[in-house]
MARFILUM-157026 format. One record per residue (C-alpha): x, y, z. Coordinates in nm, 4 decimals, padded with zeros to 6 digits. Layout:
BEGIN
<node <X; Y; Z>>
...
//
This chain:
BEGIN
<node <11.9002; -06.5462; 07.7380>>
<node <11.9851; -06.8378; 07.5269>>
<node <11.6387; -07.0261; 07.5789>>
<node <11.4783; -06.6798; 07.4538>>
<node <11.6827; -06.6763; 07.1826>>
<node <11.6258; -07.0230; 07.0662>>
<node <11.2544; -06.9594; 07.0960>>
<node <11.2581; -06.6906; 06.8657>>
<node <11.4610; -06.8551; 06.6137>>
<node <11.1898; -07.1296; 06.6211>>
<node <10.9433; -06.8892; 06.5802>>
<node <11.1013; -06.7293; 06.2642>>
<node <11.1632; -07.0758; 06.1284>>
<node <10.7980; -07.1506; 06.1741>>
<node <10.6922; -06.8729; 06.0255>>
<node <10.9302; -06.9193; 05.7369>>
<node <10.7924; -07.3057; 05.6938>>
<node <10.4114; -07.1012; 05.6558>>
<node <10.3217; -07.0949; 05.2498>>
<node <10.3194; -06.7019; 05.1925>>
<node <09.9567; -06.7253; 05.0961>>
<node <09.9123; -06.8494; 05.4458>>
<node <10.1337; -06.6182; 05.6384>>
<node <09.9625; -06.3120; 05.4774>>
<node <09.6277; -06.4320; 05.4470>>
<node <09.3713; -06.1814; 05.4081>>
<node <08.9991; -06.1221; 05.3096>>
<node <08.9450; -06.1732; 04.9726>>
<node <08.9257; -05.8048; 04.7941>>
<node <08.5730; -05.7040; 04.6542>>
<node <08.5367; -05.7103; 04.3026>>
<node <08.6894; -05.4186; 04.1553>>
<node <08.3966; -05.1147; 03.9810>>
<node <08.3902; -05.1404; 03.6246>>
<node <08.1468; -04.8527; 03.6523>>
<node <08.4515; -04.5649; 03.5265>>
<node <08.4890; -04.7927; 03.2726>>
<node <08.1342; -04.8025; 03.1543>>
<node <08.1209; -04.4278; 03.1597>>
<node <08.4429; -04.4215; 02.9091>>
<node <08.2630; -04.6714; 02.6940>>
<node <07.9320; -04.4719; 02.6994>>
<node <08.1312; -04.1860; 02.6189>>
<node <08.3390; -04.3483; 02.3502>>
<node <07.9357; -04.4323; 02.1951>>
<node <07.8010; -04.0704; 02.2684>>
<node <08.1129; -03.8871; 02.0335>>
<node <08.0840; -04.1320; 01.8027>>
<node <07.6935; -04.0713; 01.7665>>
<node <07.8069; -03.7392; 01.7786>>
<node <08.0755; -03.7345; 01.4549>>
<node <07.8481; -03.9577; 01.2141>>
<node <07.5256; -03.6769; 01.3216>>
<node <07.7874; -03.3952; 01.2513>>
<node <07.9005; -03.6013; 00.9174>>
<node <07.5356; -03.6293; 00.8044>>
<node <07.4543; -03.2939; 00.8974>>
<node <07.7588; -03.1450; 00.6634>>
<node <07.6231; -03.3673; 00.3920>>
<node <07.2430; -03.2838; 00.4048>>
<node <07.3126; -02.9098; 00.4514>>
<node <07.1955; -02.6785; 00.2527>>
<node <07.2369; -02.3950; 00.5279>>
<node <07.6237; -02.3144; 00.3545>>
<node <07.6957; -02.0877; 00.0848>>
<node <08.0070; -02.0559; -00.0736>>
<node <08.0449; -01.7430; -00.2874>>
<node <08.1784; -01.7652; -00.6486>>
<node <08.5558; -01.7634; -00.6483>>
<node <08.6763; -01.4337; -00.7842>>
<node <09.0373; -01.3432; -00.8386>>
<node <09.2182; -01.0780; -00.6264>>
<node <09.5427; -00.8887; -00.6986>>
<node <09.8277; -01.0150; -00.7867>>
<node <10.1561; -00.8481; -00.6021>>
<node <10.4889; -00.9353; -00.7753>>
<node <10.2980; -01.2407; -00.9272>>
<node <10.1226; -01.3954; -00.5789>>
<node <09.7694; -01.4993; -00.7048>>
<node <09.4967; -01.3921; -00.4973>>
<node <09.1704; -01.5127; -00.4174>>
<node <08.8870; -01.3276; -00.2652>>
<node <08.7203; -01.4470; 00.0773>>
<node <08.3550; -01.3079; 00.1358>>
<node <08.2200; -01.3222; 00.4850>>
<node <08.0603; -01.5706; 00.6757>>
<node <08.0501; -01.7604; 00.9986>>
<node <08.3108; -02.0479; 01.0840>>
<node <08.4912; -02.1994; 01.3988>>
<node <08.7705; -02.1761; 01.5922>>
<node <08.8837; -02.5192; 01.7553>>
<node <08.7361; -02.8584; 01.7587>>
<node <08.4263; -03.0286; 01.9180>>
<node <08.4531; -03.3026; 02.1736>>
<node <08.3782; -03.5666; 01.9217>>
<node <08.6755; -03.4604; 01.6962>>
<node <08.9179; -03.7626; 01.6951>>
<node <09.2803; -03.6909; 01.7948>>
<node <09.2407; -03.3192; 01.9163>>
<node <09.4155; -03.1635; 02.1444>>
<node <09.3295; -02.9591; 02.4697>>
<node <09.4757; -02.6407; 02.2980>>
<node <09.1877; -02.6749; 02.0547>>
<node <08.9583; -02.5951; 02.3690>>
<node <08.6754; -02.4778; 02.3716>>
<node <08.5094; -02.4600; 02.0162>>
<node <08.4278; -02.1298; 01.9239>>
<node <08.1818; -01.9693; 01.6613>>
<node <08.3071; -01.6857; 01.4476>>
<node <08.1956; -01.4157; 01.2280>>
<node <08.4336; -01.2282; 00.9927>>
<node <08.2021; -00.9435; 00.8363>>
<node <08.4619; -00.8072; 00.5745>>
<node <08.5895; -00.9220; 00.2660>>
<node <08.9809; -01.0343; 00.2190>>
<node <09.2159; -01.1579; 00.0092>>
<node <09.4556; -01.4844; 00.0545>>
<node <09.7256; -01.6164; -00.1553>>
<node <09.6087; -01.8760; -00.3930>>
<node <09.9084; -02.1324; -00.3046>>
<node <10.1743; -02.0779; -00.0626>>
<node <10.4888; -01.8149; -00.1169>>
<node <10.7033; -01.9904; -00.3487>>
<node <11.0548; -01.9852; -00.3963>>
<node <11.0482; -01.8019; -00.6910>>
<node <10.8422; -01.5307; -00.5119>>
<node <11.0946; -01.5401; -00.2486>>
<node <11.4195; -01.5275; -00.4344>>
<node <11.2670; -01.2407; -00.6016>>
<node <11.2411; -01.0534; -00.2488>>
<node <11.5812; -01.1516; -00.1898>>
<node <11.7496; -01.0105; -00.5488>>
<node <11.5231; -00.6812; -00.4845>>
<node <11.7207; -00.6242; -00.1725>>
<node <11.4700; -00.7627; 00.0510>>
<node <11.4126; -01.0720; 00.3005>>
<node <11.6937; -00.9091; 00.4907>>
<node <11.9006; -01.1626; 00.2080>>
<node <11.8005; -01.4415; 00.3611>>
<node <11.8271; -01.7629; 00.0919>>
<node <11.6434; -02.0400; 00.2493>>
<node <11.7858; -02.3671; 00.1577>>
<node <11.5468; -02.6003; -00.0086>>
<node <11.6661; -02.9299; 00.1036>>
<node <11.7951; -03.0441; -00.2464>>
<node <11.4721; -03.0982; -00.3340>>
<node <11.4330; -02.7951; -00.5867>>
<node <11.3051; -02.3973; -00.5823>>
<node <11.0886; -02.2681; -00.8231>>
<node <10.7058; -02.3183; -00.7636>>
<node <10.7908; -02.5373; -00.4215>>
<node <10.6792; -02.3692; -00.1497>>
<node <10.9425; -02.1692; 00.0087>>
<node <11.0991; -02.3659; 00.3690>>
<node <11.3027; -02.2807; 00.6008>>
<node <11.1906; -01.9642; 00.7398>>
<node <11.0408; -01.8154; 01.0670>>
<node <10.7931; -01.5951; 01.1419>>
<node <11.0513; -01.3039; 01.1551>>
<node <11.1367; -01.3905; 00.8402>>
<node <10.7709; -01.3715; 00.6814>>
<node <10.7736; -01.0570; 00.8293>>
<node <11.0608; -00.8824; 00.6357>>
<node <10.8842; -01.0864; 00.2932>>
<node <10.5612; -00.8649; 00.3622>>
<node <10.8001; -00.5180; 00.4392>>
<node <10.9245; -00.6052; 00.1345>>
<node <10.6144; -00.6893; -00.0531>>
<node <10.4324; -00.3605; 00.0937>>
<node <10.7026; -00.1481; -00.0174>>
<node <10.7370; -00.2314; -00.3662>>
<node <10.3137; -00.2359; -00.3754>>
<node <10.2122; 00.0113; -00.1233>>
<node <09.9509; -00.2134; 00.0107>>
<node <09.9051; -00.3784; 00.3180>>
<node <09.9593; -00.7597; 00.2894>>
<node <09.9933; -00.9611; 00.6155>>
<node <09.9482; -01.3418; 00.7666>>
<node <09.6024; -01.4539; 00.8493>>
<node <09.5200; -01.4798; 01.1539>>
<node <09.3900; -01.8071; 01.3535>>
<node <09.0279; -01.7628; 01.2878>>
<node <09.0791; -01.6713; 00.9332>>
<node <09.3050; -01.9824; 00.8876>>
<node <09.0256; -02.1803; 01.0125>>
<node <08.7668; -02.0300; 00.8040>>
<node <08.9646; -02.0511; 00.4843>>
<node <09.0838; -02.3969; 00.5487>>
<node <08.7469; -02.5495; 00.5802>>
<node <08.6073; -02.3488; 00.2983>>
<node <08.2322; -02.3421; 00.4154>>
<node <08.2894; -02.7024; 00.5340>>
<node <08.1818; -02.7653; 00.9310>>
<node <08.4362; -02.9947; 00.9325>>
<node <08.8009; -03.0823; 01.0184>>
<node <08.8979; -03.0408; 00.6394>>
<node <08.7999; -02.8578; 00.3498>>
<node <08.7150; -03.1837; 00.2144>>
<node <08.5162; -03.2981; 00.5073>>
<node <08.5320; -03.5319; 00.7886>>
<node <08.8554; -03.7731; 00.6233>>
<node <09.2181; -03.7014; 00.4726>>
<node <09.3944; -03.8909; 00.2474>>
<node <09.6949; -03.8600; 00.0673>>
<node <09.4886; -03.7737; -00.2504>>
<node <09.3871; -03.4771; -00.1087>>
<node <09.7210; -03.2961; 00.0240>>
<node <10.1018; -03.3702; 00.1004>>
<node <10.1467; -03.5371; 00.4509>>
<node <10.2273; -03.8680; 00.5325>>
<node <09.9810; -04.0488; 00.3417>>
<node <10.0364; -04.4032; 00.5455>>
<node <09.8687; -04.2345; 00.8321>>
<node <09.5491; -04.0975; 00.6985>>
<node <09.2709; -03.9493; 00.8888>>
<node <08.8889; -04.0652; 00.9577>>
<node <08.8225; -04.2804; 00.6838>>
<node <09.0761; -04.1702; 00.4544>>
<node <09.2520; -04.4621; 00.2428>>
<node <09.6532; -04.5183; 00.3288>>
<node <09.8924; -04.3527; 00.0252>>
<node <10.2279; -04.3208; -00.0083>>
<node <10.4578; -04.0706; 00.1858>>
<node <10.6458; -03.8408; -00.0568>>
<node <10.9292; -03.7082; 00.2313>>
<node <10.9454; -03.3828; 00.0815>>
<node <10.7173; -03.0849; -00.0729>>
<node <10.5431; -03.0853; -00.3416>>
<node <10.4986; -02.7948; -00.6487>>
<node <10.2104; -02.6069; -00.5231>>
<node <09.9089; -02.6494; -00.6715>>
<node <09.9206; -03.0317; -00.7220>>
<node <09.6260; -03.0919; -00.5460>>
<node <09.2833; -02.9952; -00.5867>>
<node <09.1825; -02.6571; -00.4074>>
<node <08.9066; -02.6192; -00.1663>>
<node <08.5704; -02.4758; -00.2536>>
<node <08.7188; -02.1223; -00.1965>>
<node <08.9538; -02.2022; -00.5052>>
<node <09.2869; -02.2301; -00.2491>>
<node <09.5614; -02.4968; -00.2825>>
<node <09.7651; -02.6672; -00.0105>>
<node <09.5759; -02.5727; 00.2951>>
<node <09.6289; -02.9071; 00.4416>>
<node <09.9927; -03.0489; 00.4352>>
<node <10.2716; -02.9379; 00.2245>>
<node <10.3880; -02.6994; 00.4433>>
<node <10.3237; -02.5343; 00.8084>>
<node <10.2120; -02.1766; 00.7685>>
<node <10.2529; -01.9147; 00.9917>>
<node <09.9845; -01.7209; 01.1183>>
<node <09.9988; -01.3556; 01.3024>>
<node <09.8330; -01.4525; 01.6291>>
<node <10.0531; -01.5016; 01.9907>>
<node <10.0480; -01.8198; 02.1125>>
<node <09.7867; -01.8619; 02.3938>>
<node <09.6860; -02.2174; 02.5668>>
<node <09.3684; -02.2412; 02.4372>>
<node <09.0661; -02.0498; 02.2402>>
<node <08.8944; -01.9369; 02.5590>>
<node <08.9842; -01.5498; 02.5159>>
<node <08.9265; -01.5259; 02.1592>>
<node <08.6776; -01.2585; 02.0272>>
<node <08.5764; -01.4797; 01.7398>>
<node <08.5600; -01.1844; 01.4785>>
<node <08.8491; -01.2575; 01.2789>>
<node <09.1429; -01.0688; 01.4324>>
<node <09.4714; -01.1766; 01.5245>>
<node <09.5129; -01.2343; 01.8909>>
<node <09.7647; -00.9945; 02.0267>>
<node <09.7663; -01.1393; 02.4135>>
<node <09.9437; -01.4078; 02.5532>>
<node <10.2614; -01.5148; 02.4839>>
<node <10.4142; -01.3138; 02.2048>>
<node <10.7633; -01.4890; 02.2054>>
<node <10.5880; -01.7237; 01.9965>>
<node <10.3310; -01.7784; 01.7406>>
<node <10.1018; -02.0489; 01.5965>>
<node <10.1477; -02.2470; 01.3222>>
<node <09.8766; -02.4311; 01.1226>>
<node <09.8250; -02.6752; 00.8790>>
<node <10.0624; -02.9440; 00.9035>>
<node <10.3253; -03.0716; 00.6509>>
<node <10.4713; -03.3338; 00.4477>>
<node <10.6004; -03.5331; 00.7293>>
<node <10.3315; -03.4681; 00.9533>>
<node <10.0196; -03.7477; 01.0388>>
<node <09.6870; -03.7170; 00.8415>>
<node <09.5280; -03.5486; 01.2472>>
<node <09.8141; -03.2734; 01.2447>>
<node <09.6462; -03.1105; 00.8864>>
<node <09.3229; -03.0966; 01.0351>>
<node <09.1774; -02.7065; 01.0178>>
<node <09.2291; -02.7173; 01.4304>>
<node <09.5104; -02.8490; 01.4805>>
<node <09.7637; -02.5737; 01.6038>>
<node <10.1687; -02.5781; 01.7245>>
<node <10.3693; -02.2744; 01.8232>>
<node <10.6995; -02.1751; 01.7238>>
<node <10.9220; -01.8869; 01.8811>>
<node <10.9788; -01.6349; 01.5946>>
<node <11.2799; -01.6690; 01.4813>>
<node <11.2598; -02.0600; 01.4259>>
<node <11.3348; -02.2388; 01.0555>>
<node <11.2523; -02.5516; 00.9726>>
<node <11.2405; -02.7692; 00.6482>>
<node <10.8571; -02.7524; 00.6599>>
<node <10.7546; -02.4362; 00.7806>>
<node <10.6154; -02.1501; 00.5197>>
<node <10.3825; -01.8749; 00.4865>>
<node <10.0814; -01.7703; 00.3232>>
<node <09.9197; -01.4166; 00.2874>>
<node <09.6268; -01.2177; 00.3320>>
<node <09.5066; -00.8431; 00.2569>>
<node <09.1742; -00.6904; 00.3978>>
<node <08.9775; -00.5447; 00.1529>>
<node <08.7968; -00.2165; 00.2179>>
//
C-alpha cells in the first residue's frame, strides 16, 4: 500500500510540474467563422441605404398633399384644427434607428373622415376651468412649481382625461375624445413619410425634450428640464404644435404588444389589455428617439406623472 501511495504521489507531482499548456494540450481550434458578423455589417449597410432612400424620396415627393390649415371649434376656448382625410403609417420601418419591437409591423393606414385636433396640448388654464366648474373630479394637478396658465397640464392620468372629456362634452353638447394611436401618428407626421412632422431629424430647436440627445443629424441643444408654454415651437404642416416633446399624450387605444392586429382605418383598438393605455410623443425629459411618431409606451389608467398630458379630438360628420 505504501508503494502504491508513493507511486500515486509521484504521479501527481509529475503532473504538477508539467506546464498547463502541455498538461492540457489540445488541438488548435478552427478559425472562428466571421460570416455572422458579415451579415450584421451587410444588414447595417442595407438599412442605411434604405434610410437615405426614404429621406431622398420624402424630399423629392410631390405625392403628399396637405390641405389648407383650417380652424375648427373652440370648446371652452380650446382652439381646434381641422384635419383632412388621407393615408399614413402606423409603426416604423426596419431601418428606423432606435425603433422598438412593439412598433412592428409597419402598417399602412387610411383615414377617410375629417376630424378636429386641439392645436395645443390641454393647458392648466383649461383644466383649472374644468375644476372650477365642478368637473374633473376636483383633481387639481401639481404644476411642480413651474407655473400653470399656458403650460400643458401635467400629472393627469388616462382616467383624469376621461373626466375632463365628460365635463367638456356636458358643457358643449359635443363628443370630444382622445385621438386614436393611428390618428395620432397621422397628425404627428403631418404628411411626411418620416419619424417626425419635421422630417427625419429632431433637435431642441424643433421641440422640448432633452436636447443633449437629438435624433438623426439633429444638432445638440439645451435640456430645459421642465415643460414649456404651449406653442413655443413651430407648428407642423397641419398647423398643430408640440406633437413631439413637452408632455406625453394619452391616446384611446388599449395596449397591444405590436400592431399585428391593427385595422388601419384610424379607429382606436379596444382589444388587448385595457388596464393599460398607450401614450405617445415623448416629453420634456425624454431623448429625441422617444419623440418619434412611432414610439409608444404604456401605463395603467390611473397613473399620474409630471410629463403626462392630453390632447383632444372630435370626429366631424
